[in-house]
C-alpha positions in Angstrom: 140.3 37.8 54.3 136.5 37.9 55.3 133.7 36.3 53.6 131.0 38.6 52.5 128.6 37.0 55.2 130.6 38.0 57.8 131.5 41.6 56.4 127.8 42.5 56.6 127.2 40.8 59.4 130.2 42.9 61.1 128.4 46.0 59.6 124.9 45.1 60.7 126.7 45.3 64.4 128.4 47.8 64.0 125.7 50.1 63.1 123.4 49.0 65.9 126.2 49.5 68.5 126.5 53.2 66.9 122.2 53.8 67.2 122.0 52.2 70.4 124.3 54.4 72.0 123.4 57.6 70.6 122.1 59.8 73.7 118.4 60.6 73.5 118.9 63.7 74.8 121.5 65.0 72.7 119.2 63.8 69.8 116.0 65.8 71.6 117.9 68.9 72.2 119.2 69.0 68.6 115.5 68.6 66.9 114.7 71.7 69.5 117.1 73.8 67.8 115.6 73.0 64.7 112.4 72.8 65.4 113.0 76.6 67.2 115.2 77.8 64.1 112.1 76.7 62.0 109.5 78.9 64.2 111.5 81.7 64.5 112.3 81.6 60.0 116.1 81.6 60.8 118.6 80.5 58.8 120.5 76.9 59.4 124.1 76.1 57.8 124.7 72.1 57.8 127.8 70.9 56.2 129.6 67.8 55.5 133.3 66.3 54.0 133.1 63.6 52.2 130.0 60.3 53.0 128.9 63.3 55.3 128.7 65.7 53.4 125.7 63.2 51.3 124.5 62.4 54.6 123.7 66.1 55.7 121.9 66.8 52.3 119.9 64.0 52.9 119.2 65.8 56.4 118.3 69.1 54.6 116.3 67.6 52.1 113.8 66.0 54.7 113.5 68.4 56.2 112.4 70.9 53.3 110.0 68.4 52.3 108.5 67.3 56.1 108.4 70.5 58.0 
């Protein structure tokens, strides 16, 4: 079994790899869709399951706090 230090290092490495591999064009496209919906006073539905639900809740709160 890995010790705590190794587990933390694995988590940091995996998280870094995920962020590094996110497609910037796709993120920009998503942001533009959200901004367009906001400007048109459209409704954006967001959902998640399990831990993803918490992430979606945080996104929705952030979007409502910083329009």
